[in-house]
C-alpha positions as CSV (number, residue, x, y, z in Angstrom):
1,M,-74.3,-97.6,-42.9
2,I,-74.9,-94.7,-45.0
3,T,-76.6,-95.3,-48.5
4,I,-76.5,-92.9,-51.3
5,P,-79.6,-93.1,-53.8
6,R,-78.6,-94.0,-57.2
7,R,-80.6,-90.6,-58.6
8,L,-78.2,-88.7,-56.8
9,L,-74.8,-89.6,-58.0
10,C,-76.1,-89.6,-61.8
11,L,-77.4,-85.9,-60.6
12,F,-73.9,-85.6,-59.3
13,A,-72.0,-87.4,-62.1
14,C,-74.0,-85.2,-64.7
15,F,-73.0,-82.0,-62.8
16,I,-69.1,-82.8,-63.0
17,G,-69.5,-83.4,-66.8
18,A,-70.9,-80.5,-67.6
19,T,-68.5,-78.4,-65.5
20,A,-65.8,-80.3,-67.9
21,S,-67.1,-79.5,-70.7
22,M,-67.6,-76.0,-70.1
23,T,-64.3,-75.3,-69.0
24,L,-62.6,-77.2,-72.0
25,S,-64.9,-75.4,-74.4
26,Q,-63.4,-72.1,-72.4
27,A,-59.9,-73.1,-73.1
28,E,-60.1,-74.0,-76.3
29,A,-61.6,-70.4,-77.0
30,A,-59.1,-68.9,-75.5
31,D,-56.5,-71.3,-77.3
32,Q,-57.8,-69.6,-80.6
33,L,-57.9,-66.2,-79.5
34,I,-53.9,-66.3,-78.3
35,R,-53.1,-67.7,-81.8
36,S,-55.2,-65.0,-83.7
37,R,-53.4,-62.1,-81.8
38,P,-51.3,-60.3,-84.1
39,V,-47.5,-60.1,-83.0
40,S,-46.9,-56.8,-84.3
41,Q,-48.3,-54.1,-86.8
42,G,-46.1,-55.6,-89.7
43,N,-47.5,-58.8,-89.8
44,T,-51.4,-57.7,-89.9
45,V,-52.1,-59.2,-93.5
46,A,-50.4,-62.9,-92.4
47,T,-52.7,-62.4,-89.8
48,R,-55.5,-61.8,-91.6
49,T,-54.2,-65.1,-94.2
50,S,-54.2,-67.8,-91.8
51,T,-57.4,-66.8,-90.6
52,T,-59.2,-66.9,-94.0
53,H,-58.1,-70.5,-94.1
54,S,-58.7,-71.6,-91.0
55,G,-62.3,-70.6,-91.8
56,W,-62.7,-67.4,-90.2
57,S,-64.5,-64.2,-92.1
58,P,-61.4,-61.7,-93.0
59,Q,-64.6,-58.8,-92.7
60,G,-65.8,-60.0,-89.1
61,N,-61.9,-60.4,-88.0
62,S,-60.4,-57.1,-89.2
63,Q,-62.4,-55.5,-86.0
64,S,-61.0,-57.8,-83.7
65,V,-57.4,-57.1,-85.5
66,Q,-57.7,-53.3,-85.1
67,R,-58.5,-53.8,-81.2
68,H,-56.0,-56.2,-80.3
69,Q,-53.2,-53.9,-82.0
70,A,-54.6,-50.8,-80.3
71,A,-54.4,-52.9,-77.1
72,S,-50.9,-53.6,-77.8
73,N,-50.1,-50.2,-78.5
74,R,-51.4,-48.7,-75.4
75,K,-49.1,-47.2,-73.1
76,P,-49.8,-47.9,-69.2
77,T,-50.8,-44.7,-67.2
78,L,-50.3,-43.4,-63.8
79,V,-53.0,-42.5,-61.5
80,S,-52.6,-40.2,-58.5
81,R,-54.2,-40.9,-55.8
82,P,-56.3,-37.7,-54.3
83,A,-54.3,-36.0,-51.6
84,N,-57.6,-35.8,-49.7
85,G,-57.5,-39.3,-49.5
86,S,-57.7,-41.3,-46.1
87,V,-55.7,-44.5,-47.7
88,K,-52.5,-43.5,-46.9
89,Q,-51.1,-44.8,-43.7
90,V,-48.9,-42.7,-41.6
91,G,-47.5,-43.5,-37.8
92,Y,-47.8,-41.0,-35.1
93,L,-44.2,-41.1,-34.0
94,D,-42.1,-41.8,-37.4
95,G,-41.8,-38.8,-39.1
96,G,-45.4,-37.5,-40.2
97,C,-45.5,-36.3,-44.0
98,D,-44.7,-33.4,-45.9
99,C,-46.1,-30.1,-44.9
100,A,-47.2,-29.5,-48.4
101,E,-49.4,-32.4,-48.8
102,C,-51.0,-32.0,-45.8
103,S,-51.8,-28.2,-46.6
104,S,-53.1,-29.3,-49.9
105,A,-55.7,-32.2,-48.1
106,G,-56.6,-29.5,-46.0
107,V,-56.0,-31.5,-42.9
108,L,-54.7,-29.6,-39.7
109,G,-55.1,-31.8,-36.9
110,G,-56.3,-35.4,-37.8
111,P,-54.8,-38.7,-36.8
112,G,-53.3,-39.3,-40.2
113,C,-51.5,-36.2,-41.2
114,G,-51.6,-33.7,-38.3
115,M,-51.0,-35.6,-34.9
116,E,-46.9,-35.1,-36.1
117,A,-44.9,-31.7,-34.7
118,S,-43.4,-31.1,-38.1
119,C,-46.4,-31.4,-40.2
120,G,-48.8,-28.8,-40.7
121,L,-48.7,-27.3,-36.7
122,E,-45.2,-25.8,-36.5
123,V,-43.4,-23.0,-37.6
124,G,-42.0,-23.5,-40.7
125,C,-45.1,-24.7,-42.4
126,G,-47.3,-22.1,-42.9
127,L,-49.4,-21.9,-40.2
128,E,-48.1,-20.2,-37.7
129,E,-45.5,-17.1,-37.0
130,Y,-43.1,-16.7,-34.1
131,G,-45.3,-16.6,-30.5
132,V,-49.0,-17.0,-29.6
133,C,-51.3,-17.2,-32.7
134,S,-53.7,-14.2,-33.2
135,C,-55.8,-12.9,-35.8
136,D,-53.3,-10.5,-36.6
137,A,-50.6,-12.5,-36.5
138,C,-51.9,-15.3,-38.8
139,S,-51.6,-15.1,-42.4
140,G,-50.6,-17.1,-45.5
141,D,-52.4,-19.0,-48.0
142,L,-54.1,-21.2,-44.9
143,M,-54.8,-19.1,-42.7
144,S,-56.1,-15.4,-43.1
145,G,-57.5,-13.4,-40.0
146,C,-60.1,-15.4,-38.1
147,D,-62.0,-17.0,-41.1
148,S,-59.5,-20.0,-40.7
149,G,-61.0,-21.0,-37.4
150,F,-58.0,-20.6,-35.3
151,C,-57.1,-17.3,-34.1
152,D,-57.8,-15.3,-31.0
153,G,-59.5,-11.7,-31.4
154,G,-62.6,-12.2,-30.0
155,C,-63.4,-15.9,-31.4
156,D,-61.8,-18.3,-28.6
157,G,-61.8,-21.7,-30.0
158,M,-62.7,-22.3,-33.3
159,C,-64.7,-20.2,-35.6
160,G,-66.1,-20.2,-38.6
161,G,-67.5,-23.3,-40.2
162,A,-65.4,-25.4,-37.7
163,E,-67.0,-24.2,-34.4
164,I,-67.1,-26.0,-31.8
165,D,-70.9,-27.1,-29.6
166,C,-71.3,-24.8,-26.7
167,F,-73.9,-25.9,-24.6
168,P,-75.3,-23.2,-22.7
169,L,-75.7,-23.8,-19.1
170,F,-78.7,-22.1,-16.9
171,L,-78.5,-19.2,-19.2
172,P,-78.1,-18.7,-22.8
173,I,-75.3,-16.3,-22.9
174,L,-73.3,-18.4,-20.3
175,R,-71.3,-20.6,-22.5
176,V,-69.1,-23.9,-21.6
177,D,-65.9,-24.1,-24.7
178,W,-65.2,-27.5,-24.3
179,S,-62.0,-27.4,-26.3
180,R,-60.5,-26.1,-23.4
181,F,-61.2,-29.0,-21.3
182,S,-59.3,-32.4,-20.7
183,F,-61.1,-35.4,-18.7
184,F,-59.2,-37.8,-17.4
185,A,-59.6,-41.3,-15.3
186,G,-57.5,-44.0,-14.4
187,S,-55.6,-46.5,-11.7
188,Q,-52.8,-45.6,-9.3
189,A,-51.0,-47.4,-6.7
190,F,-48.7,-45.0,-4.2
191,K,-46.7,-45.4,-1.1
192,S,-45.5,-42.8,1.7
193,P,-44.8,-42.4,4.7
194,M,-48.2,-41.6,5.8
195,N,-48.8,-45.4,4.9
196,Y,-47.4,-46.4,8.3
197,P,-48.6,-44.6,11.6
198,A,-46.1,-43.6,13.6
199,L,-46.9,-45.9,17.0
200,D,-49.5,-48.1,18.9
201,V,-50.3,-48.1,22.1
202,A,-47.0,-50.0,23.7
203,G,-44.9,-47.6,21.4
204,Q,-43.9,-49.7,19.0
205,P,-44.0,-49.1,14.8
206,R,-47.2,-50.7,13.2
207,G,-47.2,-52.4,10.0
208,G,-48.1,-50.8,6.7
209,S,-48.5,-51.0,2.8
210,G,-48.9,-49.3,-0.2
211,S,-52.0,-48.0,-1.7
212,F,-53.9,-48.8,-5.1
213,G,-57.1,-47.4,-6.2
214,Y,-58.8,-44.8,-9.1
215,Y,-58.8,-41.5,-10.3
216,Q,-60.5,-39.3,-12.1
217,G,-60.5,-35.7,-13.0
218,F,-60.1,-32.5,-15.2
219,N,-57.6,-29.7,-16.3
220,E,-58.4,-27.0,-18.1
221,G,-56.4,-24.2,-19.8
222,R,-57.5,-20.6,-21.5
223,D,-55.7,-17.8,-23.0
224,L,-55.1,-14.5,-21.3
225,R,-54.0,-12.4,-24.2
226,N,-57.4,-10.9,-24.8
227,W,-57.6,-10.1,-20.9
228,L,-54.4,-8.5,-20.1
229,G,-52.7,-8.2,-23.0
230,L,-49.8,-10.5,-22.1
231,D,-48.7,-14.2,-23.8
232,L,-49.8,-15.8,-20.7
233,S,-52.3,-18.6,-20.2
234,A,-54.4,-19.7,-17.2
235,Q,-55.2,-23.6,-16.3
236,L,-57.6,-24.9,-13.5
237,G,-57.9,-28.5,-12.6
238,V,-59.3,-30.9,-10.3
239,R,-58.0,-34.6,-9.6
240,A,-60.0,-36.9,-6.9
241,T,-58.7,-40.4,-5.8
242,Q,-60.3,-43.3,-4.4
243,T,-57.8,-45.8,-2.4
244,N,-57.6,-48.5,0.0
245,L,-60.8,-49.5,-0.5
246,D,-60.9,-52.8,1.5
247,G,-58.8,-50.6,4.5
248,E,-55.8,-51.6,5.9
249,E,-54.2,-53.3,8.6
250,F,-54.5,-50.7,11.3
251,T,-57.7,-49.0,9.8
252,S,-61.3,-50.4,8.1
253,G,-61.4,-46.7,6.1
254,R,-61.0,-45.9,2.8
255,M,-58.6,-42.8,1.8
256,H,-60.1,-40.1,-0.2
257,Q,-57.6,-37.4,-1.7
258,V,-58.6,-34.4,-3.8
259,F,-56.1,-32.2,-5.7
260,V,-56.6,-28.7,-7.3
261,T,-54.2,-27.4,-9.3
262,G,-54.7,-23.8,-10.6
263,G,-51.7,-21.1,-12.3
264,L,-50.3,-19.5,-14.8
265,F,-48.0,-20.5,-17.6
266,R,-46.6,-19.8,-21.1
267,R,-45.9,-21.7,-24.0
268,V,-43.6,-21.2,-26.8
269,D,-42.3,-22.8,-30.2
270,Y,-38.8,-21.9,-29.5
271,G,-37.1,-20.5,-26.5
272,L,-38.0,-19.8,-23.0
273,Q,-41.0,-21.6,-21.4
274,Y,-42.2,-21.1,-17.7
275,G,-44.7,-21.5,-15.6
276,L,-46.3,-21.5,-11.5
277,V,-49.3,-23.0,-9.9
278,V,-50.7,-23.9,-6.7
279,D,-51.4,-27.3,-5.3
280,Y,-53.6,-28.3,-2.8
281,L,-54.6,-31.4,-1.3
282,N,-57.1,-33.1,0.9
283,Q,-56.7,-35.9,2.5
284,D,-59.4,-38.3,4.5
285,W,-58.2,-41.7,5.9
286,Y,-57.0,-42.1,9.7
287,Y,-56.4,-38.6,9.7
288,Q,-57.4,-35.4,8.1
289,S,-55.1,-32.8,6.2
290,D,-55.1,-29.9,4.2
291,L,-51.9,-28.7,2.6
292,L,-50.5,-26.1,0.2
293,Q,-47.6,-25.9,-2.3
294,L,-46.0,-24.7,-5.1
295,R,-44.9,-26.0,-8.1
296,G,-42.9,-24.5,-11.1
297,E,-41.5,-24.8,-14.2
298,L,-38.4,-23.3,-16.4
299,S,-37.4,-24.7,-19.4
300,W,-36.1,-23.8,-22.8
301,K,-36.9,-25.1,-26.6
302,V,-33.8,-26.1,-28.7
303,S,-36.5,-27.2,-31.0
304,A,-40.4,-27.7,-32.1
305,C,-39.6,-31.1,-30.2
306,H,-37.0,-31.0,-27.7
307,E,-36.9,-29.3,-24.5
308,F,-34.7,-29.1,-21.2
309,G,-35.9,-27.6,-17.9
310,F,-35.8,-27.4,-14.1
311,Q,-38.9,-28.0,-12.0
312,F,-39.2,-27.2,-8.1
313,M,-42.2,-28.0,-5.4
314,A,-41.9,-26.1,-2.5
315,G,-44.4,-26.6,0.6
316,V,-45.9,-23.5,1.8
317,T,-47.8,-25.5,4.7
318,D,-47.4,-27.9,7.4
319,Q,-50.1,-29.2,9.7
320,I,-50.4,-31.1,13.2
321,V,-52.8,-34.0,12.4
322,T,-54.9,-36.3,14.8
323,T,-54.2,-39.8,13.8
324,E,-56.8,-42.4,14.8
325,A,-55.6,-45.8,14.1
326,G,-56.4,-49.2,15.8
327,G,-57.9,-47.7,18.8
328,F,-55.0,-45.5,19.7
329,T,-55.2,-41.6,19.2
330,S,-52.1,-39.7,18.8
331,S,-50.7,-36.4,16.9
332,E,-48.0,-35.5,14.6
333,T,-46.7,-33.0,12.2
334,I,-46.9,-33.4,8.2
335,E,-46.1,-31.2,5.5
336,P,-45.2,-31.8,1.6
337,V,-41.6,-32.7,0.5
338,D,-39.6,-29.8,-1.3
339,Q,-38.6,-31.6,-4.4
340,Y,-35.9,-30.3,-7.3
341,R,-35.9,-32.0,-10.8
342,A,-34.4,-31.6,-14.0
343,F,-36.3,-33.0,-16.8
344,Y,-35.7,-33.4,-20.5
345,R,-39.2,-33.1,-22.4
346,R,-40.0,-34.7,-26.4
347,A,-42.8,-33.7,-27.8
348,M,-45.0,-35.8,-29.5
349,G,-48.0,-34.1,-31.6
350,T,-50.0,-30.9,-30.3
351,T,-51.2,-32.7,-27.3
352,G,-48.4,-35.6,-26.4
353,H,-45.0,-35.5,-24.7
354,M,-42.4,-37.8,-23.2
355,T,-40.8,-36.4,-19.8
356,A,-37.9,-37.9,-18.1
357,F,-36.7,-36.2,-14.9
358,L,-34.5,-37.0,-11.5
359,G,-33.0,-35.0,-8.7
360,G,-33.8,-34.8,-5.0
361,T,-35.7,-34.1,-2.2
362,S,-35.1,-31.5,1.4
363,E,-35.6,-35.0,2.8
364,E,-32.5,-36.3,1.1
365,H,-34.2,-38.3,-1.1
366,F,-32.8,-39.2,-4.4
367,I,-35.8,-39.2,-7.0
368,W,-36.3,-40.1,-10.6
369,G,-39.2,-41.4,-13.0
370,S,-41.0,-40.5,-16.2
371,E,-44.5,-38.9,-17.9
372,M,-45.8,-39.8,-21.0
373,E,-49.0,-38.5,-22.6
374,I,-49.1,-40.8,-26.0
375,P,-51.8,-39.4,-28.9
376,L,-54.0,-42.3,-29.8
377,Q,-56.7,-40.6,-31.6
378,T,-57.8,-37.0,-32.3
379,N,-59.4,-36.6,-29.0
380,W,-57.8,-39.4,-26.8
381,S,-54.6,-40.1,-25.4
382,L,-52.8,-42.6,-22.9
383,L,-51.4,-41.5,-19.6
384,V,-48.6,-43.1,-17.5
385,G,-46.4,-42.0,-15.3
386,S,-44.0,-43.1,-12.4
387,A,-41.5,-41.7,-9.5
388,Y,-39.9,-43.1,-7.1
389,F,-38.4,-41.7,-3.7
390,S,-35.3,-43.2,-2.9
391,P,-34.4,-42.6,1.0
392,G,-30.8,-41.4,2.2
393,D,-29.0,-42.6,4.9
394,D,-29.8,-39.4,7.1
395,T,-33.7,-40.2,7.3
396,T,-34.9,-41.0,11.2
397,L,-37.5,-43.2,9.8
398,D,-36.7,-46.9,8.7
399,A,-35.5,-47.0,5.2
400,N,-39.1,-49.3,4.4
401,E,-40.9,-46.4,5.6
402,A,-39.3,-43.2,4.3
403,E,-39.4,-44.3,0.7
404,G,-42.2,-43.2,-1.6
405,W,-43.4,-44.5,-5.3
406,N,-46.1,-43.3,-7.3
407,L,-47.6,-45.5,-10.5
408,S,-50.5,-44.5,-12.5
409,I,-51.9,-45.5,-15.7
410,G,-55.0,-43.9,-17.5
411,F,-56.8,-42.7,-20.7
412,A,-57.5,-38.5,-21.3
413,F,-60.5,-37.3,-23.6
414,R,-60.6,-34.4,-25.2
415,P,-64.0,-33.0,-26.3
416,G,-62.9,-29.9,-28.6
417,V,-60.9,-30.1,-31.6
418,T,-57.3,-29.9,-31.4
419,G,-55.4,-27.1,-33.7
420,P,-52.6,-24.6,-33.7
421,K,-54.5,-22.1,-31.5
422,Q,-55.5,-24.9,-28.5
423,R,-52.0,-26.0,-28.1
424,Y,-50.8,-22.6,-26.9
425,R,-53.6,-22.6,-24.1
426,N,-53.1,-26.6,-22.9
427,P,-52.2,-26.8,-19.5
428,L,-48.4,-26.6,-19.1
429,F,-49.1,-28.9,-15.8
430,N,-50.3,-31.6,-14.9
431,V,-53.2,-31.7,-12.3
432,A,-50.8,-32.7,-9.0
433,D,-50.8,-36.2,-7.7
434,N,-48.9,-38.5,-4.9
435,G,-46.2,-38.2,-7.1
436,S,-45.7,-34.7,-7.7
437,F,-47.1,-33.6,-3.9
438,F,-45.3,-36.2,-1.8
439,V,-46.3,-36.1,2.0
440,F,-43.8,-36.6,5.1
441,R,-43.8,-36.7,8.5
442,R,-41.2,-34.6,10.6
């Protein structure tokens, strides 16, 4: 049984009593103050008289009456919040904020006020003119030559007070502008006819399944206007994949792939937009191969956000490869599948987009899918992609072997600040993967 000392009970009772006494005294003081508060300016004399009879000093109470009168006549004032405050919440995809507000705040690409295409980064907001931004083209209150930091003409990338950090590479004069780069990594799953070896020793089809693994890489874009005098940009990127980490039922080897994408493109605000790249694929699994394809895009931007166009992938080379699966060696011919896609793209901020496409292939496949790059912060984006190749009735392979699909999810990181100038040199094409570079056996 727990016993409580009497002294502790007495101290607790005293504390309760003192607290109650203080509370009552505060309540009485508040009541007296309310009763002595004037109702209007016209009853000042009556208030003074009543306070005199109740024992209050008229001379001491006059100052209190004046303070209460001033408080009752005071009107509330509206205090405007500074435009450069970071309290206002703005969604990335809900329409952004007013262009004038963004310009007055000095925000050109932040996640709170500059991620939208309609806020401070598009034609009509006073930051750019039609075409590629250069020192001669940039004008206005916010951009005046290279002093603003977003122009060409010998100051590629950021300049002025917002210069991007450059790191020496072997020589002091050789520098890397990290604002041109995008680094990405994630996981992927895919399947193609090459996931099924053709025949075994007895001439029977082998089993197979999809591949799962991881990818890493980078993509770089740069402006060529200073070099060629044309509104063109170049891009170069590499993707490495590691899949089938525990092998397959017909081989214990892991699959390693290297994709390389390089070419030219032109981005615009409105009108015709186009590009052409070369994709290279090296595969090392139960066979070794090196393949090439061309990938092009032609589109029309009806506004700053909406774009309709056509994409194609055309195989350049095919190859006879030697396969070694389950102790059986054979040879077969593989090649990239030609693809033809119609697409719709919706821009999201400076670097984000959502693309949906459908089309067909040279092997009688019907293809559809989507790609998304969703801005998360100024330098980070979420990457999601999918493609499905549905085989036709004329294929010589079984339907489950002839189909193909690709799923990927990952993140992209851009070390440099994303501004109006960087938008034009942002690579138009993603580095090739197993959805845009689909391999088929003859």
